[in-house]
Every structure is written in structure tokens, then in C-alpha cells.
C-alpha positions in Angstrom: 172.4 127.7 156.9 171.1 124.2 155.9 169.2 123.9 152.9 165.7 123.4 153.2 165.1 119.7 152.5 163.3 118.2 149.6 160.2 116.7 150.9 159.3 113.6 149.6 155.8 111.6 150.5 156.2 108.4 152.8 154.9 104.9 152.7 152.2 106.1 155.2 148.9 107.9 154.1 148.6 111.2 155.1 151.9 111.9 156.7 155.1 113.5 154.6 158.4 112.9 155.6 161.6 115.1 154.5 165.0 114.0 153.7 165.8 115.4 157.3 163.3 112.6 158.9 160.9 114.9 160.1 157.4 114.4 159.7 154.3 116.4 159.0 150.7 115.6 158.4 148.8 116.6 155.2 146.2 119.0 156.5 143.1 119.4 154.3 140.2 121.6 154.3 138.1 119.6 157.1 141.3 119.7 159.4 141.9 123.6 159.3 140.6 125.6 162.3 139.1 128.3 160.3 139.1 129.7 156.6 142.7 130.4 155.3 141.7 131.8 151.8 144.2 130.1 149.9 141.2 129.4 147.3 141.5 133.2 146.7 144.7 132.8 144.5 142.6 131.6 141.7 140.8 135.1 141.5 143.8 136.7 141.8 145.2 134.9 139.0 141.9 135.8 137.1 142.1 139.5 137.7 145.8 139.8 136.7 145.1 137.8 133.4 141.9 139.9 132.6 144.2 143.2 133.2 147.2 142.1 131.2 145.5 139.8 128.7 147.4 137.2 126.6 148.7 136.1 123.3 148.1 133.3 120.9 149.5 132.4 118.0 148.4 130.3 115.2 149.8 129.5 111.7 147.7 128.4 108.9 149.4 126.2 106.0 147.6 124.4 102.6 147.7 125.1 99.2 145.4 128.0 97.9 141.6 127.7 97.6 141.1 125.4 100.8 139.4 128.0 102.3 142.1 129.1 105.2 141.3 132.7 105.7 137.4 131.6 106.0 138.0 129.0 108.7 140.1 131.5 110.8 137.4 134.1 110.6 134.8 131.7 111.3 137.0 130.3 114.2 137.1 133.9 115.7 133.8 135.1 114.6 135.5 138.3 113.1 137.1 139.4 110.1 140.6 139.0 111.0 142.6 136.9 108.5 145.1 138.7 105.9 142.8 138.6 103.0 139.8 140.3 105.2 142.3 142.9 106.6 144.1 143.9 102.9 141.8 146.8 101.2 142.0 145.8 97.7 143.3 142.6 98.1 144.0 140.6 95.1 144.5 136.8 95.2 148.1 136.1 93.5 149.8 133.1 94.1 153.6 133.8 94.7 156.7 132.1 93.1 157.9 131.4 96.4 156.6 130.7 100.0 156.1 133.9 101.7 155.1 134.4 105.5 152.6 137.0 106.2 151.4 137.8 110.0 148.1 139.7 110.9 147.7 140.5 114.8 144.6 141.7 116.2 143.3 142.2 120.0 140.0 140.5 120.3 138.1 141.1 123.9 135.3 139.0 125.1 133.7 139.4 128.6 136.7 141.7 129.9 139.1 138.8 128.8 141.6 140.6 126.3 143.4 138.3 123.4 145.9 138.9 120.9 145.7 136.8 118.6 148.4 136.7 115.7 147.7 134.7 112.3 150.6 133.8 110.7 149.4 132.8 106.7 152.0 130.9 104.4 150.8 131.9 100.7 152.6 129.7 98.1 152.9 126.6 100.1 152.5 123.5 97.9 151.3 125.8 94.6 154.1 125.3 92.2 154.8 122.8 90.2 158.3 121.9 91.9 157.2 121.9 95.6 160.7 120.6 96.9 161.6 122.1 100.3 158.5 124.5 100.0 158.7 123.8 104.1 161.8 125.4 104.5 160.4 128.9 105.3 158.4 127.9 107.4 160.7 125.6 109.4 162.8 128.9 109.3 160.0 131.0 110.9 159.3 128.8 113.4 162.8 128.8 114.6 163.4 132.5 114.2 160.7 132.9 117.0 162.3 130.6 119.4 165.6 132.3 118.9 163.9 136.0 119.2 162.4 134.4 122.5 165.8 132.9 123.4 167.8 136.0 123.0 165.3 138.6 125.0 165.7 135.4 127.8 169.4 135.8 128.0 169.2 139.6 128.5 170.7 140.7 132.3 167.9 143.0 132.5 165.1 141.2 131.2 161.5 142.5 130.4 159.2 142.3 132.8 156.8 140.4 130.0 158.7 138.9 127.1 156.7 139.6 123.8 155.8 136.1 123.1 155.7 135.5 119.0 156.5 131.6 119.0 153.7 129.6 117.2 151.6 127.5 119.4 149.7 126.0 116.7 150.1 125.0 113.4 146.5 124.3 111.6 147.6 122.2 108.5 144.9 121.9 105.7 144.5 118.6 103.8 142.8 118.9 100.6 139.7 116.4 100.8 140.7 114.2 97.8 139.6 111.0 99.8 142.8 108.9 99.0 146.1 109.3 101.3 148.4 111.8 102.5 150.3 113.0 99.8 154.3 113.1 99.8 154.4 117.1 100.5 151.9 116.2 103.5 154.1 113.5 105.0 157.3 115.5 104.3 156.0 119.0 106.0 154.5 117.2 109.0 157.6 115.0 109.9 159.6 118.3 109.9 157.3 121.0 111.4 155.8 118.3 114.0 159.1 118.1 116.0 159.1 122.0 116.0 155.4 123.1 116.7 152.1 121.5 117.5 150.3 120.6 114.4 146.3 120.0 114.0 145.8 118.4 110.5 142.1 119.3 109.3 140.1 118.1 106.1 139.2 121.4 104.6 135.9 122.2 102.7 134.9 118.2 104.0 131.1 119.0 102.3 132.7 118.1 99.2 132.9 114.2 100.8 130.3 112.1 101.8 130.0 110.7 105.3 131.0 107.6 104.1 134.1 108.8 102.2 135.0 111.4 104.8 135.4 108.2 107.4 137.7 106.3 105.3 139.5 109.2 104.4 140.2 109.7 107.8 141.1 106.4 108.8 143.6 106.1 105.6 145.2 109.6 107.1 145.6 107.8 110.4 147.2 105.1 109.6 149.5 107.2 107.2 150.7 109.2 110.2 151.3 106.2 112.3 153.2 104.3 109.4 155.7 107.8 108.7 156.1 108.3 112.8 154.4 111.6 112.6 153.1 113.0 116.0 150.1 115.2 115.6 148.8 117.2 118.6 147.6 116.1 121.2 150.7 113.5 121.7 150.0 110.6 124.0 153.6 111.3 125.6 152.5 114.8 126.7 149.2 113.5 128.6 149.6 114.3 132.4 147.1 112.2 134.2 144.4 109.4 133.3 141.8 112.3 132.8 143.6 114.3 130.5 144.4 110.9 128.3 140.7 110.2 128.3 139.9 113.0 126.9 142.9 113.6 124.4 142.1 109.7 123.4 138.6 111.0 122.0 140.1 114.1 120.2 143.1 111.6 118.7 140.4 109.2 117.8 138.5 112.4 115.9 141.8 113.2 114.2 141.9 114.9 111.5 139.0 117.0 111.9 136.7 117.6 108.8 135.9 121.3 108.5 133.7 123.6 106.6 134.2 127.4 106.8 132.0 130.2 106.0 131.3 133.6 107.6 127.5 133.4 105.8 124.7 133.5 108.3 121.2 131.8 107.4 117.8 131.2 108.9 117.3 127.9 110.1 114.2 126.9 111.8 113.7 130.9 112.9 117.5 130.9 114.0 120.4 132.5 112.4 123.2 129.9 112.0 126.7 130.0 110.3 126.5 127.9 107.0 126.8 127.2 103.5 123.9 127.3 101.4 123.7 124.5 98.4 120.5 123.5 96.2 119.5 120.7 98.8 119.7 122.3 101.9 122.1 124.6 104.2 125.4 123.1 105.9 125.9 124.1 109.4 129.0 124.7 110.3 128.6 124.7 114.0 126.2 121.6 114.1 128.3 118.5 114.7 126.1 116.2 112.7 127.3 118.3 109.7 130.7 118.9 110.3 133.6 118.7 113.0 134.3 122.6 113.0 132.9 122.9 116.8 135.4 120.2 117.5 138.4 121.9 116.4 137.1 125.2 117.8 136.9 123.0 121.1 140.5 121.9 120.8 141.8 125.3 119.8 140.2 127.7 122.2 137.6 126.4 124.9 139.7 123.2 126.2 143.4 123.4 124.8 144.4 126.7 124.0 146.3 126.9 127.5 147.8 123.6 127.2 149.0 124.6 123.3 150.7 127.8 124.9 152.2 125.2 127.9 153.5 122.5 125.2 155.1 125.2 123.1 157.1 126.7 126.0 157.7 123.8 128.4 158.8 121.3 125.9 159.3 122.5 121.9 160.9 125.9 122.6 162.7 123.8 125.9 164.5 121.7 123.2 165.4 124.5 120.9 166.9 126.2 123.7 168.9 123.3 125.3 170.0 122.8 121.6 171.3 126.1 121.1 172.8 126.5 124.3 174.8 123.0 123.8 175.9 123.5 120.5 179.6 123.5 120.9 180.3 126.4 118.4 177.8 128.7 119.9 179.1 131.9 121.5 178.1 134.8 123.3 178.7 137.0 120.4 176.9 135.0 118.3 173.6 135.7 120.2 174.5 139.3 120.2 175.6 139.3 123.9 178.4 140.1 125.7 180.6 137.7 127.8 179.9 136.4 131.1 179.4 139.4 133.3 180.3 140.4 135.9 182.4 141.7 138.8 180.2 142.7 141.4 176.8 142.1 139.8 178.0 144.5 136.6 179.7 143.7 133.3 183.0 144.5 133.0 182.3 146.9 130.0 179.4 148.5 132.2 177.5 147.9 129.3 173.7 147.3 130.1 172.9 144.9 127.9 173.1 141.0 127.9 174.3 138.0 129.6 
């Protein structure tokens, strides 16, 4: 039988022309004879997502003392950082960069999210920080490799566990100067394999004018070094998305303050840092840009971060791995091509 022809748009509005030359009208809601129920697919998708839940993996990178754990706790309004979850936790600066991940299931209004926070203690804390980003690059690629191996199985899991890093929050110290060489080198390398969102940590140590000047210098340094941070302009899908993302790009890096302490302000409880001259309200955009960061990561771009990871960053890794001249199926832990009559010649139930 002939294959179904790919549908192409004609120059005539409202008419669709296929490769076979047949015409078909573009039927809109007003032209239907009655209610079909196509819109119900959104409810179906919502029910399935609520039942299954979803995964979100973030990495926090920055030197010790910048408030990484506190900010993560503030973002998700719960004790989820590695420090918060470890009994008798004692802060020690490791001699090398070591990665630790902590996973939690967070439920809000019936929606479950498995959140994994990957911490990077030791990053930038040594006298010699040469190549301190390598363990982080290796970790990100390991998660891509793990997903690739699962995809290449003949009998795949219905839902492949996703440990790929969807977002990396990179903490910049509030020096008020420029990007340091370690910042440039890290973001140059990691920006190619993961979505990076830079933030100015403990921004309450800067005046409003110092903060704005610092942000502008950082944006210039990013452009001068060809560093792409999320959301990248080339990933914008339409004019509406470009308008929203342009506003975000103009605000980067976000100047943030984190805390898990509540204080009374005008009779209301607010998250904030209490000082001698007043309370810095974390969720007040007049005080800091924490709310903008939270909205980007959770309320407006969480799904887009996952899609960019899967469709662009992971896809680049997958294509590169499968195109490598020296790659073999045995190297991936897989058997050779299957398969006579749909079964492996070795009758192994393993892999493609």
C-alpha cells in the first residue's frame, strides 16, 4: 500500500494540500457539526501526570559559604538539601570535588514531583582549582550515558528512570567586580551540556547600584566569552516565547537571598533575613530577585528545561556517541544487531 503523503500547507488560506494533490479544508471549532471532545485530551494528560508524577533534577554549583543549601530549601519551602537531611552534619571542605545527590518526593495539590538535588562540595575551595569542573562534566555525561543504555535495550522499561541534570544553578560570589577565570571556564564547558542559570549569591551584601553594575558587567563577560546561559535565544519557538525570555535574559544573573526563617511584617509571616536596619523579604521583588528565579525554575520554565535537556542537549550527546567511529555495541554493554525472526541469535533477553 502507498504511504500516507505528508501534508503541506498551500498558499490558499484554510486549505491543506497533500503531496498527492488532494485538498482538505482546515476545520475549525465553529465549523464542526457538534461537540467532538478533542479538548478532553488535556484532562487525560493531566490525570496521567498526576498519577505518575514527574522527575526534576537540579545541580547547585559554587564555592562553600554562598548559601546553596539554604537557597534550595527556600525554593521548595522544605528541608531538602544535603545538609538539612544529614544527621550531625559537619561542614568539611573536601580536598577534591565530590558530588552528592539527595532525592525527595514533594507533593502539592495531588501533583507528585521526585526532586533530586545534586551538590558539588569542594568546587572552587582549593588553592589550585585547575580542572575542578571535570568531575561535574563527567557526572553530567554519566547520566546521559545511563539513559542512552536504557534506550538501546530491546525490551525497554515503560518509563526510563531519568537522572539527567535538567538545570544547573551556578552561584557567583557578590564581589561587585567581574566574572572570575574559574567562572568563565566552568560555564564555557558546562554550558554545552547542561542548562545553566547563574545567580548572584547573598546579594544583600551589595547596594542596589552595585548590584545593577555587577549584573551588567557579568552579562558583558558572558557575551565576550561566548557563554550561553538559559534561556538561550536560539531555542525560542515563537514571538510570544521570545518576548518572555527576552525579559528573563535582561534580568540575568538573578540577585538572590535565601533563608528558611520566618518573620512578622505588617501582621503577615514572611521569609526573610533580619538585620539591625530591617527585614530583607526573600519573596519581595523590591528586595531581591528570588521570586524571579523561583518562577523561572518551577512556575514557567520547568517543563521547558526538561524538554531542552531531552530534545537538544541529550540528543547532541546521543548523536555523538552513536556516530563515534570506535563505538561498539559491546562497549555499551549491548549485544550485536539482533535478530532473526525478531529474536536475538544468542537468545539473550538483553539488548540491541
